[in-house]
C-alpha positions in Angstrom: 72.5 89.8 87.4 73.3 86.1 86.5 70.6 86.2 83.9 72.4 88.9 82.1 75.8 87.3 82.4 74.5 83.8 81.3 73.8 82.9 77.5 71.2 80.4 78.6 67.6 81.7 78.0 65.8 80.5 81.2 63.9 81.7 84.1 60.3 82.8 84.8 57.4 80.7 86.0 56.6 77.5 84.0 53.0 76.7 82.8 51.5 73.7 84.7 51.8 71.3 81.9 52.4 67.6 82.1 56.1 67.3 82.4 56.3 70.2 84.8 53.7 68.5 87.0 55.5 65.2 86.8 58.9 66.8 87.9 57.0 68.5 91.0 55.6 65.2 91.9 59.0 63.6 91.6 60.6 66.3 93.9 58.0 65.7 96.5 58.3 62.0 97.0 55.9 59.8 99.4 56.8 59.4 103.0 59.0 56.6 104.0 59.3 54.6 107.2 62.4 55.3 109.3 65.0 52.5 109.3 66.3 51.3 112.7 70.0 51.9 111.7 69.2 55.6 111.2 67.7 56.2 114.5 69.4 57.6 117.6 68.7 56.5 121.3 69.6 58.4 124.3 68.4 60.6 127.0 66.1 63.6 126.1 67.1 66.8 128.0 64.7 69.1 129.5 64.0 72.6 128.1 64.1 75.4 130.6 60.8 77.3 131.1 62.4 80.6 131.2 63.8 80.3 127.8 60.4 80.1 126.0 58.9 82.7 128.2 61.0 85.2 126.4 58.7 85.0 123.5 56.2 87.8 124.1 54.4 90.6 122.2 57.5 92.7 121.6 59.4 89.8 120.0 56.5 89.1 117.7 56.2 92.7 116.6 60.0 93.0 116.1 60.1 89.7 114.1 57.2 91.2 111.9 59.2 94.2 111.1 62.2 92.2 110.2 60.0 89.8 107.7 60.1 90.5 104.1 58.6 88.9 101.1 55.3 87.9 99.4 52.5 86.2 101.1 51.7 82.6 101.3 48.5 81.2 99.8 46.4 83.7 101.9 47.9 86.5 99.7 48.8 88.7 102.7 52.5 89.6 102.3 55.1 90.9 105.0 54.0 94.4 104.7 50.3 93.6 105.3 51.3 91.8 108.6 53.6 94.6 109.5 50.8 97.0 109.4 48.4 94.5 111.3 51.0 94.0 114.0 52.8 97.2 114.3 50.5 100.1 113.0 49.4 102.5 115.8 46.2 102.9 114.1 44.7 99.6 115.2 45.3 100.8 118.8 44.7 97.7 121.2 43.7 95.4 118.4 47.5 94.8 117.1 48.7 94.3 120.7 46.1 91.7 121.1 47.0 89.9 117.9 50.7 90.0 119.0 49.7 88.5 122.3 47.8 85.8 120.4 50.7 85.0 118.2 53.2 85.0 121.1 50.9 82.6 122.9 50.6 80.3 120.0 54.4 80.3 119.6 55.1 79.2 123.1 52.3 76.5 122.7 53.8 75.1 119.7 57.3 74.9 121.6 55.7 73.2 124.7 52.9 71.0 123.4 52.4 68.4 120.7 49.7 70.1 118.6 47.2 68.3 116.1 48.6 69.3 112.8 45.1 69.6 111.5 44.5 72.5 113.8 47.4 74.5 112.3 47.0 73.3 108.7 46.3 76.8 107.2 49.4 78.3 109.0 51.8 75.4 107.5 50.3 75.7 104.0 52.5 77.1 101.2 52.5 78.3 97.6 54.6 76.3 95.2 56.0 78.0 92.2 57.7 76.0 89.4 60.4 78.0 87.9 62.4 77.2 84.6 65.8 76.0 85.6 67.0 75.3 82.1 67.6 72.3 80.1 64.0 71.2 80.8 64.4 71.1 84.5 62.2 72.6 87.1 63.3 74.4 90.2 60.7 74.4 92.8 60.1 77.6 95.1 58.0 77.3 98.2 56.5 80.5 99.6 55.4 80.0 103.2 52.8 82.0 105.0 53.9 85.2 106.7 52.6 84.1 110.1 54.7 81.0 110.0 57.8 83.1 109.1 57.1 85.5 112.1 56.7 82.5 114.5 59.8 80.8 113.1 61.9 83.9 113.7 60.7 84.2 117.3 61.5 80.6 118.0 65.0 80.7 116.3 65.9 83.7 118.3 65.5 81.9 121.6 66.8 78.4 120.6 69.6 79.4 118.3 72.4 78.4 120.7 70.9 74.9 121.1 70.7 74.5 117.4 74.3 75.5 116.8 75.3 72.7 119.6 73.0 70.1 118.3 74.2 70.7 114.6 78.0 70.3 115.8 80.9 72.2 114.1 81.1 70.6 110.8 77.6 71.6 109.5 77.7 75.3 109.1 74.2 76.1 107.9 72.3 76.2 111.2 72.6 79.6 112.8 76.5 80.2 112.6 77.3 83.6 111.4 78.6 83.9 107.8 78.7 80.1 107.9 79.3 79.7 104.1 82.3 82.0 104.5 83.7 80.0 107.4 83.4 76.9 105.3 85.3 78.5 102.5 88.3 79.5 104.8 88.3 76.1 106.5 88.5 74.2 103.2 91.2 76.6 102.0 93.3 75.9 105.0 92.8 72.2 104.6 93.7 72.2 100.9 96.9 74.2 101.6 98.1 71.5 104.2 100.8 69.3 103.0 98.9 66.2 103.7 96.0 67.1 101.4 96.1 65.4 97.9 92.7 66.1 96.4 89.3 67.8 97.2 85.9 66.1 96.5 82.8 68.1 96.3 79.5 66.4 96.8 76.1 67.9 96.2 73.1 65.9 97.1 70.2 65.9 94.6 66.7 67.1 96.0 68.2 66.8 99.5 65.7 68.8 101.4 62.8 66.8 100.1 64.5 63.4 100.3 65.6 63.4 104.1 63.4 61.0 106.0 61.1 63.1 108.2 60.2 60.4 110.7 63.9 59.7 111.5 64.7 63.5 111.5 62.0 64.2 114.1 63.1 61.2 116.2 66.6 62.2 116.2 66.1 65.8 116.9 64.5 64.9 120.4 68.1 63.4 121.3 70.4 66.0 119.5 68.4 69.1 120.0 65.5 68.9 122.6 65.0 72.6 122.8 63.7 72.4 119.2 62.1 69.0 119.2 58.6 70.0 120.3 58.2 72.9 117.8 59.7 70.8 114.9 57.2 67.8 115.8 54.3 70.0 116.1 54.9 71.6 112.8 56.3 68.7 110.8 54.6 65.5 111.8 51.8 66.2 109.4 52.0 66.9 105.7 52.0 70.4 104.5 49.6 71.5 101.7 51.4 73.0 98.6 49.2 75.1 96.4 50.6 75.2 92.9 50.4 78.2 90.6 47.9 76.9 88.1 45.3 75.4 90.2 47.0 71.9 91.4 48.0 70.8 94.9 50.6 68.5 96.4 51.4 67.6 99.9 55.0 67.8 101.4 55.5 64.8 103.7 59.3 64.6 103.7 61.8 66.7 105.5 61.6 70.7 105.8 59.5 73.5 104.2 60.9 76.2 102.1 59.9 79.6 103.6 60.1 78.3 107.2 63.0 80.2 109.0 63.6 77.1 111.0 63.8 74.9 107.9 67.6 74.7 107.9 67.9 73.8 111.6 66.1 70.6 111.6 67.7 69.6 108.5 71.2 70.4 109.9 70.5 68.5 113.1 69.0 65.5 111.4 72.2 65.0 109.3 74.6 64.7 112.2 74.2 60.8 112.4 75.2 60.7 108.8 78.1 63.1 109.3 79.3 61.2 112.3 79.3 57.9 110.3 81.2 59.4 107.5 83.8 60.7 110.0 84.3 57.4 111.7 84.6 55.5 108.2 87.4 57.6 106.8 90.3 59.8 107.9 89.4 62.4 105.2 88.5 65.9 106.7 85.0 67.2 105.9 83.1 70.3 106.0 79.3 70.7 105.2 77.1 73.6 104.3 73.5 72.4 103.9 73.4 69.9 101.1 77.0 70.2 99.9 79.9 68.1 101.4 83.5 68.9 100.7 86.0 66.2 101.8 
């Protein structure tokens, strides 16, 4: 719809020419060391066993039925996995596959897994889209298995994520978070002591947030998510680009992962707290945007 309303002639997949590849590399920077000032230190809470035991074959099957979209680099899309996991034609085979995925999900939530052993699950397709004015928009397409696993994990840890991300960051599991942000800022703007509104949108925020600091702080702020986040993000993810090239994602979260927004939101809490302590301005955040 926006393409018809706009006069700009943009959109579609870009050919993998030099300037496109250069922008893709710029948008996926090399890993940086965590700085001491950005790290939190405190007690790490225990995760109740019964919480993760809820992840079973039925939850996996339900997550598969709710998953949509194209496939990752394997080429098997969501409809293909729905058939594999829920079609009665496979008799016991799909039940065994659901049990295997449930067991893998519980293990990822309770053990620190070697990233090399799950490298193919974490791999993504990377598609360069035309953003207009010579800019490239990167779209990651994660594997369907990872999406199914992420939906199961998010279902059981959602409350912990909301608590860990606090009330100012509205992108981590809250219902209609964007609408809540709009109403909150409208009420603030109508207040008598409000003189101006400042909107800040970070550039390439998801791929610029330091992953080492993020995983460290998640153990303190949201222990229920920490083991899964560390298991799936402490190693680089392979990005297979349309056109035959490959990059590695080594900073922050992966597009196509249902849990991507949660670690991102939790890891921003030290910054949000510091901004709140240094100014009397009221603030509200939704993902990469900050309104003060």
